[in-house]
PyMOL Python script that loads the backbone (N, CA, C, O; Angstrom):
from pymol import cmd

cmd.read_pdbstr("""\
ATOM      1  N   UNK A   1      25.861 -10.398  -9.783  1.00  0.00           N
ATOM      2  CA  UNK A   1      24.858  -9.471  -9.266  1.00  0.00           C
ATOM      3  C   UNK A   1      23.552 -10.244  -9.068  1.00  0.00           C
ATOM      4  O   UNK A   1      23.127 -10.996  -9.944  1.00  0.00           O
ATOM      5  N   UNK A   2      22.937 -10.055  -7.930  1.00  0.00           N
ATOM      6  CA  UNK A   2      21.676 -10.747  -7.650  1.00  0.00           C
ATOM      7  C   UNK A   2      20.509  -9.797  -7.811  1.00  0.00           C
ATOM      8  O   UNK A   2      20.635  -8.587  -7.622  1.00  0.00           O
ATOM      9  N   UNK A   3      19.376 -10.368  -8.163  1.00  0.00           N
ATOM     10  CA  UNK A   3      18.165  -9.559  -8.334  1.00  0.00           C
ATOM     11  C   UNK A   3      17.635  -9.147  -6.973  1.00  0.00           C
ATOM     12  O   UNK A   3      17.777  -9.872  -5.988  1.00  0.00           O
ATOM     13  N   UNK A   4      17.028  -7.984  -6.932  1.00  0.00           N
ATOM     14  CA  UNK A   4      16.391  -7.507  -5.707  1.00  0.00           C
ATOM     15  C   UNK A   4      15.070  -8.231  -5.554  1.00  0.00           C
ATOM     16  O   UNK A   4      14.155  -8.033  -6.353  1.00  0.00           O
ATOM     17  N   UNK A   5      14.964  -9.071  -4.528  1.00  0.00           N
ATOM     18  CA  UNK A   5      13.757  -9.867  -4.339  1.00  0.00           C
ATOM     19  C   UNK A   5      12.843  -9.288  -3.273  1.00  0.00           C
ATOM     20  O   UNK A   5      11.815  -9.882  -2.951  1.00  0.00           O
ATOM     21  N   UNK A   6      13.199  -8.152  -2.730  1.00  0.00           N
ATOM     22  CA  UNK A   6      12.348  -7.538  -1.720  1.00  0.00           C
ATOM     23  C   UNK A   6      11.068  -7.021  -2.373  1.00  0.00           C
ATOM     24  O   UNK A   6      11.095  -6.543  -3.507  1.00  0.00           O
ATOM     25  N   UNK A   7       9.950  -7.116  -1.659  1.00  0.00           N
ATOM     26  CA  UNK A   7       8.683  -6.632  -2.228  1.00  0.00           C
ATOM     27  C   UNK A   7       8.749  -5.137  -2.492  1.00  0.00           C
ATOM     28  O   UNK A   7       9.323  -4.370  -1.719  1.00  0.00           O
ATOM     29  N   UNK A   8       8.145  -4.747  -3.603  1.00  0.00           N
ATOM     30  CA  UNK A   8       8.075  -3.331  -3.942  1.00  0.00           C
ATOM     31  C   UNK A   8       6.632  -2.897  -4.121  1.00  0.00           C
ATOM     32  O   UNK A   8       6.371  -1.770  -4.544  1.00  0.00           O
ATOM     33  N   UNK A   9       5.703  -3.768  -3.808  1.00  0.00           N
ATOM     34  CA  UNK A   9       4.282  -3.454  -3.898  1.00  0.00           C
ATOM     35  C   UNK A   9       3.790  -3.209  -2.475  1.00  0.00           C
ATOM     36  O   UNK A   9       3.999  -4.026  -1.578  1.00  0.00           O
ATOM     37  N   UNK A  10       3.144  -2.083  -2.292  1.00  0.00           N
ATOM     38  CA  UNK A  10       2.692  -1.675  -0.969  1.00  0.00           C
ATOM     39  C   UNK A  10       1.219  -1.311  -1.015  1.00  0.00           C
ATOM     40  O   UNK A  10       0.660  -1.036  -2.077  1.00  0.00           O
ATOM     41  N   UNK A  11       0.603  -1.315   0.157  1.00  0.00           N
ATOM     42  CA  UNK A  11      -0.803  -0.947   0.293  1.00  0.00           C
ATOM     43  C   UNK A  11      -0.924   0.124   1.362  1.00  0.00           C
ATOM     44  O   UNK A  11      -0.285   0.049   2.411  1.00  0.00           O
ATOM     45  N   UNK A  12      -1.751   1.121   1.083  1.00  0.00           N
ATOM     46  CA  UNK A  12      -2.099   2.099   2.118  1.00  0.00           C
ATOM     47  C   UNK A  12      -3.448   1.701   2.682  1.00  0.00           C
ATOM     48  O   UNK A  12      -4.417   1.498   1.949  1.00  0.00           O
ATOM     49  N   UNK A  13      -3.488   1.596   3.994  1.00  0.00           N
ATOM     50  CA  UNK A  13      -4.740   1.345   4.705  1.00  0.00           C
ATOM     51  C   UNK A  13      -5.248   2.664   5.253  1.00  0.00           C
ATOM     52  O   UNK A  13      -4.478   3.489   5.746  1.00  0.00           O
ATOM     53  N   UNK A  14      -6.549   2.851   5.161  1.00  0.00           N
ATOM     54  CA  UNK A  14      -7.213   3.992   5.799  1.00  0.00           C
ATOM     55  C   UNK A  14      -7.970   3.398   6.962  1.00  0.00           C
ATOM     56  O   UNK A  14      -8.903   2.615   6.780  1.00  0.00           O
ATOM     57  N   UNK A  15      -7.558   3.779   8.172  1.00  0.00           N
ATOM     58  CA  UNK A  15      -8.067   3.068   9.342  1.00  0.00           C
ATOM     59  C   UNK A  15      -7.497   1.658   9.241  1.00  0.00           C
ATOM     60  O   UNK A  15      -6.279   1.481   9.226  1.00  0.00           O
ATOM     61  N   UNK A  16      -8.358   0.667   9.171  1.00  0.00           N
ATOM     62  CA  UNK A  16      -7.917  -0.711   8.975  1.00  0.00           C
ATOM     63  C   UNK A  16      -8.336  -1.256   7.615  1.00  0.00           C
ATOM     64  O   UNK A  16      -8.298  -2.466   7.396  1.00  0.00           O
ATOM     65  N   UNK A  17      -8.737  -0.373   6.698  1.00  0.00           N
ATOM     66  CA  UNK A  17      -9.242  -0.800   5.400  1.00  0.00           C
ATOM     67  C   UNK A  17      -8.190  -0.625   4.310  1.00  0.00           C
ATOM     68  O   UNK A  17      -7.779   0.501   4.031  1.00  0.00           O
ATOM     69  N   UNK A  18      -7.743  -1.724   3.685  1.00  0.00           N
ATOM     70  CA  UNK A  18      -6.817  -1.596   2.557  1.00  0.00           C
ATOM     71  C   UNK A  18      -7.501  -0.812   1.436  1.00  0.00           C
ATOM     72  O   UNK A  18      -8.600  -1.166   1.010  1.00  0.00           O
ATOM     73  N   UNK A  19      -6.855   0.248   0.961  1.00  0.00           N
ATOM     74  CA  UNK A  19      -7.511   1.160   0.035  1.00  0.00           C
ATOM     75  C   UNK A  19      -6.748   1.388  -1.259  1.00  0.00           C
ATOM     76  O   UNK A  19      -7.362   1.495  -2.321  1.00  0.00           O
ATOM     77  N   UNK A  20      -5.439   1.464  -1.197  1.00  0.00           N
ATOM     78  CA  UNK A  20      -4.645   1.836  -2.362  1.00  0.00           C
ATOM     79  C   UNK A  20      -3.398   0.964  -2.410  1.00  0.00           C
ATOM     80  O   UNK A  20      -2.644   0.903  -1.439  1.00  0.00           O
ATOM     81  N   UNK A  21      -3.176   0.288  -3.536  1.00  0.00           N
ATOM     82  CA  UNK A  21      -1.982  -0.538  -3.723  1.00  0.00           C
ATOM     83  C   UNK A  21      -1.156   0.070  -4.840  1.00  0.00           C
ATOM     84  O   UNK A  21      -1.703   0.486  -5.861  1.00  0.00           O
ATOM     85  N   UNK A  22       0.151   0.127  -4.658  1.00  0.00           N
ATOM     86  CA  UNK A  22       1.041   0.838  -5.574  1.00  0.00           C
ATOM     87  C   UNK A  22       2.449   0.279  -5.471  1.00  0.00           C
ATOM     88  O   UNK A  22       2.751  -0.529  -4.593  1.00  0.00           O
ATOM     89  N   UNK A  23       3.304   0.723  -6.382  1.00  0.00           N
ATOM     90  CA  UNK A  23       4.691   0.262  -6.416  1.00  0.00           C
ATOM     91  C   UNK A  23       5.639   1.425  -6.176  1.00  0.00           C
ATOM     92  O   UNK A  23       5.536   2.465  -6.826  1.00  0.00           O
ATOM     93  N   UNK A  24       6.560   1.243  -5.242  1.00  0.00           N
ATOM     94  CA  UNK A  24       7.653   2.185  -4.996  1.00  0.00           C
ATOM     95  C   UNK A  24       8.895   1.358  -4.652  1.00  0.00           C
ATOM     96  O   UNK A  24       8.824   0.130  -4.596  1.00  0.00           O
ATOM     97  N   UNK A  25      10.004   2.007  -4.426  1.00  0.00           N
ATOM     98  CA  UNK A  25      11.265   1.296  -4.205  1.00  0.00           C
ATOM     99  C   UNK A  25      11.389   0.650  -2.828  1.00  0.00           C
ATOM    100  O   UNK A  25      12.032  -0.389  -2.687  1.00  0.00           O
ATOM    101  N   UNK A  26      10.771   1.265  -1.801  1.00  0.00           N
ATOM    102  CA  UNK A  26      10.945   0.716  -0.449  1.00  0.00           C
ATOM    103  C   UNK A  26       9.842   1.221   0.483  1.00  0.00           C
ATOM    104  O   UNK A  26       9.054   2.096   0.122  1.00  0.00           O
ATOM    105  N   UNK A  27       9.804   0.653   1.680  1.00  0.00           N
ATOM    106  CA  UNK A  27       8.759   0.993   2.642  1.00  0.00           C
ATOM    107  C   UNK A  27       8.832   2.460   3.058  1.00  0.00           C
ATOM    108  O   UNK A  27       7.803   3.090   3.302  1.00  0.00           O
ATOM    109  N   UNK A  28      10.025   2.995   3.136  1.00  0.00           N
ATOM    110  CA  UNK A  28      10.144   4.409   3.514  1.00  0.00           C
ATOM    111  C   UNK A  28       9.416   5.307   2.517  1.00  0.00           C
ATOM    112  O   UNK A  28       8.695   6.223   2.914  1.00  0.00           O
ATOM    113  N   UNK A  29       9.605   5.045   1.220  1.00  0.00           N
ATOM    114  CA  UNK A  29       8.894   5.822   0.201  1.00  0.00           C
ATOM    115  C   UNK A  29       7.389   5.645   0.344  1.00  0.00           C
ATOM    116  O   UNK A  29       6.628   6.601   0.199  1.00  0.00           O
ATOM    117  N   UNK A  30       6.962   4.415   0.630  1.00  0.00           N
ATOM    118  CA  UNK A  30       5.530   4.147   0.797  1.00  0.00           C
ATOM    119  C   UNK A  30       4.978   4.929   1.982  1.00  0.00           C
ATOM    120  O   UNK A  30       3.888   5.496   1.901  1.00  0.00           O
ATOM    121  N   UNK A  31       5.722   4.960   3.078  1.00  0.00           N
ATOM    122  CA  UNK A  31       5.276   5.689   4.264  1.00  0.00           C
ATOM    123  C   UNK A  31       5.249   7.190   4.009  1.00  0.00           C
ATOM    124  O   UNK A  31       4.354   7.885   4.490  1.00  0.00           O
ATOM    125  N   UNK A  32       6.220   7.692   3.258  1.00  0.00           N
ATOM    126  CA  UNK A  32       6.250   9.120   2.940  1.00  0.00           C
ATOM    127  C   UNK A  32       5.036   9.522   2.107  1.00  0.00           C
ATOM    128  O   UNK A  32       4.523  10.633   2.233  1.00  0.00           O
ATOM    129  N   UNK A  33       4.588   8.606   1.257  1.00  0.00           N
ATOM    130  CA  UNK A  33       3.420   8.890   0.424  1.00  0.00           C
ATOM    131  C   UNK A  33       2.188   9.197   1.274  1.00  0.00           C
ATOM    132  O   UNK A  33       1.340   9.992   0.869  1.00  0.00           O
ATOM    133  N   UNK A  34       2.086   8.583   2.434  1.00  0.00           N
ATOM    134  CA  UNK A  34       0.944   8.812   3.332  1.00  0.00           C
ATOM    135  C   UNK A  34       0.851  10.263   3.803  1.00  0.00           C
ATOM    136  O   UNK A  34      -0.204  10.701   4.263  1.00  0.00           O
ATOM    137  N   UNK A  35       1.940  10.999   3.690  1.00  0.00           N
ATOM    138  CA  UNK A  35       1.982  12.394   4.166  1.00  0.00           C
ATOM    139  C   UNK A  35       1.895  13.416   3.039  1.00  0.00           C
ATOM    140  O   UNK A  35       1.954  14.621   3.285  1.00  0.00           O
ATOM    141  N   UNK A  36       1.756  12.940   1.807  1.00  0.00           N
ATOM    142  CA  UNK A  36       1.669  13.849   0.665  1.00  0.00           C
ATOM    143  C   UNK A  36       0.284  14.503   0.610  1.00  0.00           C
ATOM    144  O   UNK A  36      -0.739  13.817   0.600  1.00  0.00           O
ATOM    145  N   UNK A  37       0.271  15.817   0.576  1.00  0.00           N
ATOM    146  CA  UNK A  37      -1.001  16.551   0.577  1.00  0.00           C
ATOM    147  C   UNK A  37      -1.866  16.203  -0.626  1.00  0.00           C
ATOM    148  O   UNK A  37      -3.082  16.061  -0.496  1.00  0.00           O
ATOM    149  N   UNK A  38      -1.244  16.064  -1.806  1.00  0.00           N
ATOM    150  CA  UNK A  38      -2.020  15.750  -3.006  1.00  0.00           C
ATOM    151  C   UNK A  38      -2.745  14.411  -2.862  1.00  0.00           C
ATOM    152  O   UNK A  38      -3.876  14.266  -3.326  1.00  0.00           O
ATOM    153  N   UNK A  39      -2.099  13.432  -2.219  1.00  0.00           N
ATOM    154  CA  UNK A  39      -2.746  12.135  -2.030  1.00  0.00           C
ATOM    155  C   UNK A  39      -3.886  12.248  -1.023  1.00  0.00           C
ATOM    156  O   UNK A  39      -4.965  11.696  -1.238  1.00  0.00           O
ATOM    157  N   UNK A  40      -3.651  12.956   0.063  1.00  0.00           N
ATOM    158  CA  UNK A  40      -4.712  13.140   1.056  1.00  0.00           C
ATOM    159  C   UNK A  40      -5.909  13.852   0.429  1.00  0.00           C
ATOM    160  O   UNK A  40      -7.056  13.492   0.693  1.00  0.00           O
ATOM    161  N   UNK A  41      -5.647  14.855  -0.396  1.00  0.00           N
ATOM    162  CA  UNK A  41      -6.727  15.566  -1.085  1.00  0.00           C
ATOM    163  C   UNK A  41      -7.500  14.616  -2.001  1.00  0.00           C
ATOM    164  O   UNK A  41      -8.731  14.622  -2.016  1.00  0.00           O
ATOM    165  N   UNK A  42      -6.767  13.797  -2.767  1.00  0.00           N
ATOM    166  CA  UNK A  42      -7.418  12.844  -3.682  1.00  0.00           C
ATOM    167  C   UNK A  42      -8.252  11.819  -2.921  1.00  0.00           C
ATOM    168  O   UNK A  42      -9.363  11.492  -3.339  1.00  0.00           O
ATOM    169  N   UNK A  43      -7.725  11.312  -1.810  1.00  0.00           N
ATOM    170  CA  UNK A  43      -8.470  10.319  -1.029  1.00  0.00           C
ATOM    171  C   UNK A  43      -9.713  10.920  -0.387  1.00  0.00           C
ATOM    172  O   UNK A  43     -10.727  10.237  -0.241  1.00  0.00           O
ATOM    173  N   UNK A  44      -9.645  12.187  -0.004  1.00  0.00           N
ATOM    174  CA  UNK A  44     -10.808  12.852   0.586  1.00  0.00           C
ATOM    175  C   UNK A  44     -11.863  13.146  -0.478  1.00  0.00           C
ATOM    176  O   UNK A  44     -13.056  13.192  -0.178  1.00  0.00           O
ATOM    177  N   UNK A  45     -11.422  13.344  -1.722  1.00  0.00           N
ATOM    178  CA  UNK A  45     -12.343  13.655  -2.810  1.00  0.00           C
ATOM    179  C   UNK A  45     -12.948  12.407  -3.450  1.00  0.00           C
ATOM    180  O   UNK A  45     -14.106  12.418  -3.865  1.00  0.00           O
ATOM    181  N   UNK A  46     -12.164  11.337  -3.528  1.00  0.00           N
ATOM    182  CA  UNK A  46     -12.648  10.086  -4.141  1.00  0.00           C
ATOM    183  C   UNK A  46     -13.712   9.456  -3.251  1.00  0.00           C
ATOM    184  O   UNK A  46     -13.625   9.509  -2.024  1.00  0.00           O
ATOM    185  N   UNK A  47     -14.721   8.855  -3.889  1.00  0.00           N
ATOM    186  CA  UNK A  47     -15.833   8.297  -3.124  1.00  0.00           C
ATOM    187  C   UNK A  47     -16.105   6.848  -3.508  1.00  0.00           C
ATOM    188  O   UNK A  47     -15.852   6.419  -4.634  1.00  0.00           O
ATOM    189  N   UNK A  48     -16.626   6.114  -2.540  1.00  0.00           N
ATOM    190  CA  UNK A  48     -17.119   4.760  -2.749  1.00  0.00           C
ATOM    191  C   UNK A  48     -18.530   4.721  -2.173  1.00  0.00           C
ATOM    192  O   UNK A  48     -18.735   4.967  -0.984  1.00  0.00           O
ATOM    193  N   UNK A  49     -19.491   4.413  -3.022  1.00  0.00           N
ATOM    194  CA  UNK A  49     -20.903   4.443  -2.614  1.00  0.00           C
ATOM    195  C   UNK A  49     -21.293   5.792  -2.022  1.00  0.00           C
ATOM    196  O   UNK A  49     -22.065   5.865  -1.066  1.00  0.00           O
ATOM    197  N   UNK A  50     -20.744   6.866  -2.610  1.00  0.00           N
ATOM    198  CA  UNK A  50     -21.085   8.216  -2.188  1.00  0.00           C
ATOM    199  C   UNK A  50     -20.372   8.704  -0.942  1.00  0.00           C
ATOM    200  O   UNK A  50     -20.592   9.835  -0.508  1.00  0.00           O
ATOM    201  N   UNK A  51     -19.521   7.870  -0.360  1.00  0.00           N
ATOM    202  CA  UNK A  51     -18.813   8.235   0.869  1.00  0.00           C
ATOM    203  C   UNK A  51     -17.328   8.439   0.537  1.00  0.00           C
ATOM    204  O   UNK A  51     -16.723   7.594  -0.123  1.00  0.00           O
ATOM    205  N   UNK A  52     -16.736   9.555   0.992  1.00  0.00           N
ATOM    206  CA  UNK A  52     -15.309   9.778   0.732  1.00  0.00           C
ATOM    207  C   UNK A  52     -14.468   8.615   1.268  1.00  0.00           C
ATOM    208  O   UNK A  52     -14.772   8.046   2.316  1.00  0.00           O
ATOM    209  N   UNK A  53     -13.398   8.270   0.525  1.00  0.00           N
ATOM    210  CA  UNK A  53     -12.513   7.200   0.981  1.00  0.00           C
ATOM    211  C   UNK A  53     -11.816   7.563   2.282  1.00  0.00           C
ATOM    212  O   UNK A  53     -11.535   6.693   3.106  1.00  0.00           O
ATOM    213  N   UNK A  54     -11.540   8.843   2.464  1.00  0.00           N
ATOM    214  CA  UNK A  54     -10.853   9.292   3.669  1.00  0.00           C
ATOM    215  C   UNK A  54     -11.586  10.479   4.254  1.00  0.00           C
ATOM    216  O   UNK A  54     -11.947  11.413   3.538  1.00  0.00           O
ATOM    217  N   UNK A  55     -11.804  10.441   5.559  1.00  0.00           N
ATOM    218  CA  UNK A  55     -12.534  11.515   6.239  1.00  0.00           C
ATOM    219  C   UNK A  55     -11.632  12.640   6.731  1.00  0.00           C
ATOM    220  O   UNK A  55     -12.110  13.595   7.342  1.00  0.00           O
ATOM    221  N   UNK A  56     -10.336  12.534   6.470  1.00  0.00           N
ATOM    222  CA  UNK A  56      -9.399  13.551   6.929  1.00  0.00           C
ATOM    223  C   UNK A  56      -8.859  13.299   8.314  1.00  0.00           C
ATOM    224  O   UNK A  56      -7.959  14.005   8.769  1.00  0.00           O
ATOM    225  N   UNK A  57      -9.401  12.292   8.997  1.00  0.00           N
ATOM    226  CA  UNK A  57      -8.974  12.007  10.361  1.00  0.00           C
ATOM    227  C   UNK A  57      -8.390  10.611  10.545  1.00  0.00           C
ATOM    228  O   UNK A  57      -7.470  10.430  11.342  1.00  0.00           O
ATOM    229  N   UNK A  58      -8.897   9.644   9.837  1.00  0.00           N
ATOM    230  CA  UNK A  58      -8.434   8.271   9.999  1.00  0.00           C
ATOM    231  C   UNK A  58      -6.950   8.183   9.648  1.00  0.00           C
ATOM    232  O   UNK A  58      -6.463   8.913   8.785  1.00  0.00           O
ATOM    233  N   UNK A  59      -6.250   7.294  10.317  1.00  0.00           N
ATOM    234  CA  UNK A  59      -4.823   7.125  10.087  1.00  0.00           C
ATOM    235  C   UNK A  59      -4.569   6.469   8.729  1.00  0.00           C
ATOM    236  O   UNK A  59      -5.219   5.487   8.368  1.00  0.00           O
ATOM    237  N   UNK A  60      -3.617   7.027   7.988  1.00  0.00           N
ATOM    238  CA  UNK A  60      -3.136   6.427   6.747  1.00  0.00           C
ATOM    239  C   UNK A  60      -1.861   5.663   7.101  1.00  0.00           C
ATOM    240  O   UNK A  60      -0.931   6.225   7.679  1.00  0.00           O
ATOM    241  N   UNK A  61      -1.829   4.385   6.750  1.00  0.00           N
ATOM    242  CA  UNK A  61      -0.674   3.554   7.103  1.00  0.00           C
ATOM    243  C   UNK A  61      -0.253   2.731   5.898  1.00  0.00           C
ATOM    244  O   UNK A  61      -1.074   2.054   5.280  1.00  0.00           O
ATOM    245  N   UNK A  62       1.042   2.793   5.565  1.00  0.00           N
ATOM    246  CA  UNK A  62       1.586   1.998   4.462  1.00  0.00           C
ATOM    247  C   UNK A  62       2.152   0.702   5.023  1.00  0.00           C
ATOM    248  O   UNK A  62       2.733   0.672   6.109  1.00  0.00           O
ATOM    249  N   UNK A  63       1.968  -0.366   4.255  1.00  0.00           N
ATOM    250  CA  UNK A  63       2.518  -1.670   4.620  1.00  0.00           C
ATOM    251  C   UNK A  63       2.812  -2.439   3.342  1.00  0.00           C
ATOM    252  O   UNK A  63       2.348  -2.070   2.263  1.00  0.00           O
ATOM    253  N   UNK A  64       3.587  -3.509   3.471  1.00  0.00           N
ATOM    254  CA  UNK A  64       3.842  -4.383   2.333  1.00  0.00           C
ATOM    255  C   UNK A  64       2.517  -5.008   1.939  1.00  0.00           C
ATOM    256  O   UNK A  64       1.754  -5.460   2.793  1.00  0.00           O
ATOM    257  N   UNK A  65       2.245  -5.032   0.639  1.00  0.00           N
ATOM    258  CA  UNK A  65       0.979  -5.589   0.149  1.00  0.00           C
ATOM    259  C   UNK A  65       0.929  -7.092   0.409  1.00  0.00           C
ATOM    260  O   UNK A  65       1.942  -7.786   0.328  1.00  0.00           O
ATOM    261  N   UNK A  66      -0.266  -7.576   0.723  1.00  0.00           N
ATOM    262  CA  UNK A  66      -0.478  -9.013   0.860  1.00  0.00           C
ATOM    263  C   UNK A  66      -0.406  -9.649  -0.518  1.00  0.00           C
ATOM    264  O   UNK A  66      -0.507  -8.954  -1.528  1.00  0.00           O
ATOM    265  N   UNK A  67      -0.233 -10.954  -0.568  1.00  0.00           N
ATOM    266  CA  UNK A  67      -0.056 -11.631  -1.857  1.00  0.00           C
ATOM    267  C   UNK A  67      -1.246 -11.428  -2.788  1.00  0.00           C
ATOM    268  O   UNK A  67      -1.060 -11.254  -3.992  1.00  0.00           O
ATOM    269  N   UNK A  68      -2.478 -11.448  -2.246  1.00  0.00           N
ATOM    270  CA  UNK A  68      -3.638 -11.244  -3.124  1.00  0.00           C
ATOM    271  C   UNK A  68      -3.700  -9.804  -3.641  1.00  0.00           C
ATOM    272  O   UNK A  68      -4.133  -9.571  -4.770  1.00  0.00           O
ATOM    273  N   UNK A  69      -3.271  -8.843  -2.828  1.00  0.00           N
ATOM    274  CA  UNK A  69      -3.233  -7.446  -3.272  1.00  0.00           C
ATOM    275  C   UNK A  69      -2.174  -7.263  -4.356  1.00  0.00           C
ATOM    276  O   UNK A  69      -2.402  -6.558  -5.339  1.00  0.00           O
ATOM    277  N   UNK A  70      -1.023  -7.896  -4.174  1.00  0.00           N
ATOM    278  CA  UNK A  70       0.037  -7.824  -5.180  1.00  0.00           C
ATOM    279  C   UNK A  70      -0.405  -8.449  -6.497  1.00  0.00           C
ATOM    280  O   UNK A  70      -0.097  -7.932  -7.571  1.00  0.00           O
ATOM    281  N   UNK A  71      -1.124  -9.557  -6.410  1.00  0.00           N
ATOM    282  CA  UNK A  71      -1.608 -10.231  -7.619  1.00  0.00           C
ATOM    283  C   UNK A  71      -2.605  -9.351  -8.362  1.00  0.00           C
ATOM    284  O   UNK A  71      -2.540  -9.245  -9.587  1.00  0.00           O
ATOM    285  N   UNK A  72      -3.526  -8.720  -7.639  1.00  0.00           N
ATOM    286  CA  UNK A  72      -4.492  -7.811  -8.272  1.00  0.00           C
ATOM    287  C   UNK A  72      -3.780  -6.621  -8.899  1.00  0.00           C
ATOM    288  O   UNK A  72      -4.138  -6.183  -9.992  1.00  0.00           O
ATOM    289  N   UNK A  73      -2.777  -6.101  -8.210  1.00  0.00           N
ATOM    290  CA  UNK A  73      -2.017  -4.976  -8.739  1.00  0.00           C
ATOM    291  C   UNK A  73      -1.318  -5.382 -10.035  1.00  0.00           C
ATOM    292  O   UNK A  73      -1.369  -4.651 -11.024  1.00  0.00           O
ATOM    293  N   UNK A  74      -0.670  -6.542 -10.031  1.00  0.00           N
ATOM    294  CA  UNK A  74       0.035  -7.014 -11.225  1.00  0.00           C
ATOM    295  C   UNK A  74      -0.926  -7.203 -12.391  1.00  0.00           C
ATOM    296  O   UNK A  74      -0.604  -6.846 -13.524  1.00  0.00           O
ATOM    297  N   UNK A  75      -2.096  -7.756 -12.123  1.00  0.00           N
ATOM    298  CA  UNK A  75      -3.085  -7.978 -13.179  1.00  0.00           C
ATOM    299  C   UNK A  75      -3.579  -6.642 -13.741  1.00  0.00           C
ATOM    300  O   UNK A  75      -3.669  -6.474 -14.958  1.00  0.00           O
ATOM    301  N   UNK A  76      -3.894  -5.708 -12.869  1.00  0.00           N
ATOM    302  CA  UNK A  76      -4.363  -4.390 -13.318  1.00  0.00           C
ATOM    303  C   UNK A  76      -3.262  -3.665 -14.079  1.00  0.00           C
ATOM    304  O   UNK A  76      -3.534  -2.987 -15.070  1.00  0.00           O
ATOM    305  N   UNK A  77      -2.028  -3.803 -13.625  1.00  0.00           N
ATOM    306  CA  UNK A  77      -0.904  -3.142 -14.284  1.00  0.00           C
ATOM    307  C   UNK A  77      -0.695  -3.685 -15.692  1.00  0.00           C
ATOM    308  O   UNK A  77      -0.331  -2.933 -16.596  1.00  0.00           O
ATOM    309  N   UNK A  78      -0.919  -4.979 -15.891  1.00  0.00           N
ATOM    310  CA  UNK A  78      -0.812  -5.566 -17.234  1.00  0.00           C
ATOM    311  C   UNK A  78      -1.847  -4.978 -18.175  1.00  0.00           C
ATOM    312  O   UNK A  78      -1.590  -4.810 -19.367  1.00  0.00           O
ATOM    313  N   UNK A  79      -3.018  -4.664 -17.635  1.00  0.00           N
ATOM    314  CA  UNK A  79      -4.106  -4.139 -18.455  1.00  0.00           C
ATOM    315  C   UNK A  79      -3.830  -2.718 -18.931  1.00  0.00           C
ATOM    316  O   UNK A  79      -4.320  -2.324 -19.989  1.00  0.00           O
ATOM    317  N   UNK A  80      -3.055  -1.939 -18.175  1.00  0.00           N
ATOM    318  CA  UNK A  80      -2.816  -0.542 -18.535  1.00  0.00           C
ATOM    319  C   UNK A  80      -1.438  -0.315 -19.147  1.00  0.00           C
ATOM    320  O   UNK A  80      -1.182   0.754 -19.702  1.00  0.00           O
ATOM    321  N   UNK A  81      -0.550  -1.297 -19.057  1.00  0.00           N
ATOM    322  CA  UNK A  81       0.789  -1.142 -19.611  1.00  0.00           C
ATOM    323  C   UNK A  81       0.817  -1.626 -21.051  1.00  0.00           C
ATOM    324  O   UNK A  81       0.232  -2.659 -21.375  1.00  0.00           O
ATOM    325  N   UNK A  82       1.497  -0.882 -21.914  1.00  0.00           N
ATOM    326  CA  UNK A  82       1.613  -1.331 -23.306  1.00  0.00           C
ATOM    327  C   UNK A  82       2.484  -2.575 -23.378  1.00  0.00           C
ATOM    328  O   UNK A  82       3.395  -2.734 -22.565  1.00  0.00           O
ATOM    329  N   UNK A  83       2.225  -3.458 -24.332  1.00  0.00           N
ATOM    330  CA  UNK A  83       3.060  -4.650 -24.478  1.00  0.00           C
ATOM    331  C   UNK A  83       4.484  -4.260 -24.856  1.00  0.00           C
ATOM    332  O   UNK A  83       4.708  -3.267 -25.547  1.00  0.00           O
ATOM    333  N   UNK A  84       5.436  -5.057 -24.393  1.00  0.00           N
ATOM    334  CA  UNK A  84       6.839  -4.803 -24.738  1.00  0.00           C
ATOM    335  C   UNK A  84       7.315  -5.851 -25.713  1.00  0.00           C
ATOM    336  O   UNK A  84       6.750  -6.940 -25.810  1.00  0.00           O
ATOM    337  N   UNK A  85       8.359  -5.507 -26.430  1.00  0.00           N
ATOM    338  CA  UNK A  85       8.957  -6.492 -27.324  1.00  0.00           C
ATOM    339  C   UNK A  85       8.632  -6.321 -28.714  1.00  0.00           C
ATOM    340  O   UNK A  85       9.084  -7.098 -29.554  1.00  0.00           O
TER     341      UNK A  85
END
""", "prot")
cmd.dss("prot")
cmd.show_as("cartoon", "prot")
cmd.util.cbc("prot")
cmd.orient("prot")
């Protein structure tokens, strides 16, 4: 049995701005997340410098995370995950 080496870290871009990096099983799941009402509500409510992350109109697009985005995700995930072993 071989390990699954396909990337499982994805990024959602709002317009052309990478905004949210997360882990799911495949690109289809990542793309489906872009249509979830709860996520759209959260992105419209969350703010950066007082401005909502999403204006309700810009396109949400999922893609495979770039290597630097994956590295940041892995580092942040280590900080919030309990140690194993």
